[in-house]
Every structure is written in C-alpha cells, then in structure tokens.
C-alpha positions, 0 to 999 in steps of 0.5 A: 121527734123533729130535733131527732130527724134534723140531727139525723140529717146533720150527721149524714151530711158531716159524714160525707164532708171530705177531709180535703173539702174546700170552703166557698171562699176557697172555691171562689178565690180565683174570681176575686181578682177578676172582680176587683179589676172590674173584669167580671161581675158576681151574683151569689145565686142565679137559679131563682125562679124565672119571672114573666120577662124570662129573667130569674127574679130580681136579676137581669141576666147578660147576654151571652153572644159573639156578634153572630150567635147570642143566648139572648137573656142569659144562660137560663133563657129559652131561645137563641138568636142569629144576627140577620135571621128574621121571620115575618113580613116588613111591617107586620113586623119582621122580627128576630127568629126564635131558636130553641136554646138547648143548653139552658141547664141547671143542677137539681141536686146542688147548692149554687154558691156563686155565678160570674160574667167574665167580660174580658173572657166573654163567658159565664160561670156558675159554681155550686156544691153537689147535693148536701156536701162541700166535698164535691163541687162544679162549675158550669161554663157558657160561651159563644165561641169568639173565633168560631162564630157558629159554636155555642159551648156548655162545659161542666167541670167537676171536682170531687174530693169525696173519694166516692162516686158523684152524680149530677142531676141535670135539668134542661129547662126548655129542651125536651128532645124536639125543636119547637119555635113559632118562627120555624118549621123544623125537621120532626127529628134529628139526623143520624149525624146529630143535626136538625134543620128548619127554615123560617115561616114568613119571609120578610119581603113578598118573594123574598128568601126564607132563612135556613138554619141547622144545628149540629149539637151534642145532647146533654144527658140527664145525669153526669157521673164521676168515679170515686177514683176521679178528683176531677172530671170535664165534660163539653157539650157543643152546638154548631149553628149554621144559616143559609146566610153563611153558605151564600144561598137564599132559599130553603130548597133541599140543595140549600138544606144539605149545604147548610147541614153539612157545614154545621156538622163539619163545625161540630166534628172539628169542635169535638176534636178540638174540645180540650182547647176550645175554651182557650181559643175562644179566650184568645179571641176576646183577649185580642179584642180587648187588646185592640182597645179598652178603657182603664179607670182608677178611682171610681169602681162604679165608673170602671164596672160600667165601662166594662160592662158597656163595652162587653155588651156592644162587643157581644152583639157585633163582629167585623165579619158579619155585617147584619147591623146592630139593634138597641137591645143587641142580639135580643129581640127587643124592638124586634132586633131592628137597626135604628138611628141608635146604631149610628148615633149612640153605639157607632161613635165609640166603636169608630175611634176604638174598633173601627173594624166593627164601625166599618161592619156597621157602615157595610151593613147600610151600603149593602142595603142601599136598594132598600133605601131607595125603594122607600124613597120611591114608595111616597106620592110623589116619590122622593129622589135617592136613598131614604133609609128606613127608620127600622131595618132588618134583613133586607133593608126595606122599611120594617117599622111596625105599621101602627107606628108613624116614626117609619113614615116621618122620622127621616133624620136617620139618613143624615145620621148615617151620612155623618157616620159615613164621613166620620169613618173617612175622616178618621181613616182617610181611606180613599178607596173605601169612600169611592167604592162605599161612602160616596154612593151612600153620601150621594144618595142621601144628598139626592133625598135631601134635595127632593125632601126639602121645599123652598119658599119665598118669603113675600115680606122679606123677599128672601128664599129659604128652604124648609123640611116639612111634616117630620118627626124629630128625635123627640118622638113625642111629637108628629107632623112638625115643620123644620125640626132643628135637629133634622134640618141641621143634620141634613144640611151637614149631609149635603155638605159632606156630600159636596166635600166628598164629590170634590175630593174624588171628582175634582173640577178639572178631572174627566169624571166632572160634567156640567150636569154633575157640577150643577147638581153639586152646586144645588146641594151646596146651596141647599146646605146653606139655605135650610132653616135653622130656627133660632129665638133670639129673645130666649137665646135657644134653638126651638126644637121645631116651628111652633114649638112652645116648651112641651116636655121632650122625650129624649136628646134633640136639640142638645145633640146640635153641639155634639155630635153634629159640631154646630158652632155656637157661642156660650151663651146660646149653648148654655141656654139650649142645655138648661132650657131642655134639661128642664123639659126632658122627661125624666123617665126617658131613654138612658142615653140623653143625659150623657149628651147634657153632660158633654155640653156642660163639660165644653162650657167648663161647668164641671159640677153640672156635667158630673151630675148628668154624667152620673145620672147617665149610668147609675139609674140604668145599669143593674146589679150584679151584672151591670145590665143596661135597661132603656129606662130606670124601670126597665123597658128594653134590656141589654139596652146598648143604646145607653151603653154607647151614649155612656161610653161617648161621654167617657171618650168623647166628653171627659177625654174630649176626643173629637172627629174634626169635620168641616161644614159651612156652620164653621164659616157662618159663625166666624172664629169667635163663634164657638163656645168651646175654646178647643173648637176655636183652636182648631180654626186657629191651627188651620190658619197657621198651617193650612196644608195640615189636616187636623184629624182628632182634637180632645181636651182632657177633663177629670170625672169626679172622684177618678184619679187616672183615665187611660183610653188604650187604642184610639185609632187614628189612620188605622194606627192605635194610640194610647191616651192617658192622663191623671187627675189631681185632687182639684180635678185638673187633668195632668201628665198627658201621655200619647204613646203608640198602641201595642198593636201598632208594631205591625202597622206602617210608621205613622211618620206624618202624624204628630200630636201638638198641644194648644197650651192656652186652651189645653186642647191636643190635636192629632195632625196629619202633616203634608207629605213634604213637611220636614221633622222640624216643621215650625209650629206657631208660638202657641203650640207645643209638640207633644209627640212625633214618631 
C-alpha cells in the first residue's frame, strides 16, 4: 500500500514538470562566478529551525545593513536596529532598541535550493522551487538600501514555466500585524497612510530625549499568485524608517512625531514610485564603495574570502553621513551596541587608509560627545581635568558601561587610543582646517585628562622624579587595580606628544594666540610625556605588562601593541622577547584580534614562518562558513564581531603590505637611529636627515602571505587622493614587481604633484613623501633611494 501511495505521488510530480523546467544547476549558474571571485557566499539551505540565539541551526547568519539600519541577525531574525537609537538609562545599561522585523519571510510551499550573500552588492538572496515542482521557482532578495539609508526592501521574483497558475504561501515568522517591542511604546495601529510610530521607553540620561521611530511600510500578504500566462512576475515590498535623529528633533512630543511620520511616509511614496530601479540604485551605492577601495588576493581563496567578508561586515555597519559610532558587533546588540576602544584601535586603522570618509565619521562621533567625556572626568573625587572618554559610549557620550563592570571606572587607555586616531587622521590628510576645528579640541582635552590622571613621585634613593598612572585596568582585562600599565602609559605619553605637536603647528610660539600660560601648559605636557614610567625588565628583556606583573595569563593583545600600532622604537631583541613571552601567556580562547598583532610583530622581525602561523590563526578559527561571519572567540560569543574583522584587515594592510602612518614622538628620539628593530623605521629616520624639509606620510615594506601569488590594495588614500598598490609573490615568497599608481577615482582629484613614492633599496621599504612646495621635479635623492613614481 505504501508503495502505491508513493508511486502515485511521483506520477503527480512528474506530471507537473514543464518541458521548459530548469535544473538546480541552471537556476544557480549566475551565482557561480560571484562565488569563485569571493564576491559572494553560498549556503544550500538557510531555513533550518532557529536555535536559542536566533540563528538557523548550524549557521551564523550575516548582518544585512547599510550603516544606518540593519536586520541584525540576518534575514530570519525578529528585530531591526537603527544606529544611534538606544533605550535604557546609562549603566542599567543603555542598549540598542529593538524594532520589530516585518520581512523575516519564508515560503511554506517550497524547497530551498540555495542562499547567497552578495557582499559586492550588499544583498541577501534565497532561491527555491515552488511546491514539489521544478517548473516554477522563486528568488527572495533582501537589502538595506545603500543610498536611501532608511529603506529596507524585500523583493520577490517568480519564474513560472509551468504554464499554469502558481501561488507562493508566505510565512512572516515574527510579524502578525502589530508592533511590539520591550524597548518602545508603539501606536496601537497603522495610520491610513500605512505608517506606525513609537518612542523608546527610557532615555539614556535623566531628562534626556527619548527616540521617536516611525515606519511606513508595505505589508507582505500571506500569499502571492502568478497567472498561467505569466512566465515571470516581480513583487516589491518596502519599509521606510525614520527617527527623531533624522529630523533634528529631540523629544517624542506630537509635533516631532508628525515630522518623523511625514518623513517616513514621503520616503515610502518615493520608493514605490521608483520600485523598478530600487535595486539598481542600491547596487550602484555599493559599487561606488567598493570602487573607492578594495583588496584583491590571488592564490589563497580562504584569504580572499576572509578579506571580502571582513570589509563587507564593517561597511554594513558604518556610513559617512551618520556619525553614531561603531560597536564590536557592528549594528547588532552584542555588547549593547556600545562603542569601545575597538572602534579606534581595531576597525578604524584600515578605514583610515581605505575609506577615510568613514574614518572621519567615527572621529566626528567622538568629537560630538566631548561634553560626555568631560562630564565623566568631573565625576571622580577628586575630579580629573579635560576629557575622559567613556569605556562604553552609546547615544549621549556619557559612560554606559554596565554598573557591575569595573572597566567603566578604570580602563582609561581609550582616551589615548582616540588621540592616536585623531592625530593619524591629520597625518594622512594634512587637513589643518579639520585639525583646528575637530582634532585639536579632542587632543587638548585628552592631554588635560592625562595631566590630571598622572602622579609625580620622587624616588628618595635615586633622587629622580618620575610620573606614574596608578589604579588602572590595562587592555588585559583579566586584572584590575594595577599600576603603570605599560600600554596605558605609552598611549598616554603619545597623546600628550601629539597635543604638543598639534599646538605648535596651529599656534606657533610667535603668534598672537600664544600666551605665557598656554606655553607653560604645553611645556608641562611635553615634560610629562617623557616622565611617564615605561616599565622594562633588563633580565628578561621584556616590557612587563604592569608593575608587579609576574607572568599571569593575559586576556588579549596588550604589550605586543607597543611596537604596532603605537610605534614605540625598540631593538630586535626586545621586540622578539615581548612577542615570544606574551604569545606563551595569552589566553588561547581570547578575542580574535590578538593573533593578527602577533603576526605583524613577527613580520617586522623577518620571522615569516611564525608570522604565517599567527596570521592563519587570526581568521581561520573565528570566521564561520558558509557566510564568513566573525565571532569573538572560536566557540562563538559575540557574532558579527567586526573587531576581529578589523584586526584581520590590519594584518593584511598594515602587516603584509606593511602600510604604516608615520608619526613622530619622543620615543624615536630616545631610542636613537639604531633603536628600532625594523630597518624600515630606521630608513624613515635616514630620509628625514637626507631631505629634512620633506614629510614622510606613509611607509610600506611588502611581504608575501604564505600561498598568495599577488596582492593588490586599491584605494590607499594619501592627502585625500587614492593610490593603488600591488605586488607579486614568487615561489620563494619574495615580493616583486611593486606597482604604485593613481587610483581610478583620482581623475577628479587635484593633481598630487608634490607627492612622490621612493624606495630605500637596501631595506625594500617604500615611502609616500610630501615634498616641499619649492622642490623641483628633479629633486636630488640620496644615493640609497630610488624614485618609484612621481605624478
């Protein structure tokens, strides 16, 4: 009997197969080139039941976002987030506010045959057969519009070769006609124009604003039908999101709601009128982003995939016209959506060179919240001076670290991390107007903070006076209440030094803006930068992590960051000792970004094998098939962990290509010409002696990733002009055929006639150099240098 039933079903199925039916391979054929070029990631099925974390079993789903709006756990998740919209009071804590997702749609009467994340086009696709036939198939396509930032779109394409009517039965998993969220008070029903509004329940600060959010949307029906005479049909559903942040309003009073509602409804009306071209304009926006900069890898598919997945994950969570910060989990609610040191130390460096407009937005976020940093400094007893940036920052810029975590009280190095990012932005752009208006106020306030945070102590035995920073948490968060964290003291010293340099650049001693009191303040900062204790153990030839450190397990990269990114000059013996010592003591289950910093350190020592081991470890354990999604640890924890993505990208851009922003500090002077382990750093100092009026902007020493035959980084921005840098790798892993050319977008930029690229032949180090305005095209180069390119 069972056999007869089965047979009859087969007959029915066969009867419904059209002579024009396509095979699975045929339907998915246009995806294959994208997958082969690492521009897309494929899964056979993404419709498994959701686990307790909200992901299909066995899959980490990618965030679909545009830097303003995100479907945070992928297209099957129940909530959306908008950057800058938080609910909850400060340390309670404030967290990203959940907005119900209305397009978490699946097709009930279907067989899924594939899902695709297209990182180049910023979209997610699912294809399947309708019912039990391959004579009709569909594609669902989701995207957060890159150009029209408030639009989230679901498009449904149906291909019907059956020559009979086809109906798709749609299931909207989490939306059943009402907006409900633990973070909002929403209207009871939609307006006549199809919009609904709500406001967050708890302002971040006492007396502060609630956030109003309005959504104007097209609701997805329970079914979509295609007639027998329709070989193809396409359906488009759009939700338009607007907030009180968009309309420059700060309350949830009725006039504000009206303005936000009108904006959302207007966006939806325009989107409906342009429905046929919505996807094309979205793709154009992503194409422009990738054309501005990208990284091309040949020879190692796993590296190429990790690079594109990492860039996509970061690009999806930040935009240049929305300065509301960047969190370790991107536009998700991991770590409550707060901005940490991860922003400036891990995600920012690659963006600074590849996407400076995005880097600018991250610094604008900090500048706009200087008042919160000043407020935090004043909250201590006795109060500190200047700006003490919060360890965790959300909407207002006040400290939002949960009250149970000590990091919000004592992990102070973040202020120095931000100062380093500010100064590097100036060094790469030489934008003095920006420095005066934005960068200098941050540097000045951070310098005042460190001046008040440090304590001078006289050593009775030696008669010497030194400055200390007591009672602090270093980057190694396994410890608390330590003194003289070597990382914290170094980054504080650099912040003081950068303030001094910025002040003397903007306010020369002879200028009217220079006063005796201000000159004394600057001199005190300069002296403090030199007086801060930098611990060193001459027996072990290492920098102890902090006073009384005795070799305990370390959570994450800490001391190894002194060489890069902080740029402290040290000889090869000390640098290797630091790397070896802390590699053996770092928690193997710690955060992903640590291993990339070890790789960069070993690369600069010429230890290619050790560098390769740490490089592979930096991404292979923490990116997850099939979509290349990052997690904080190999076992999971924070998903879409773009801190790890940023650290990995630094390993490629700043490690193997070797791009470094060249900054000066007293550490260079203290170590002398032969102090630094890397010949490239010594070459910078030699260049300064040879052509003192020239300014070294960037240096790079290309090295080969194991197994990679060619690496091209397109869109390295120097003085706002993009350059393309590429090289090949031989079987012996030697870099050759180094090319530096103007980027494609440079055609509309001013001619960078004063920038040249030169090579120190002995070290294999290349420099982007800004020549003096009066330099002739035939400026004489020292004998050891070769002119590579001048425009």
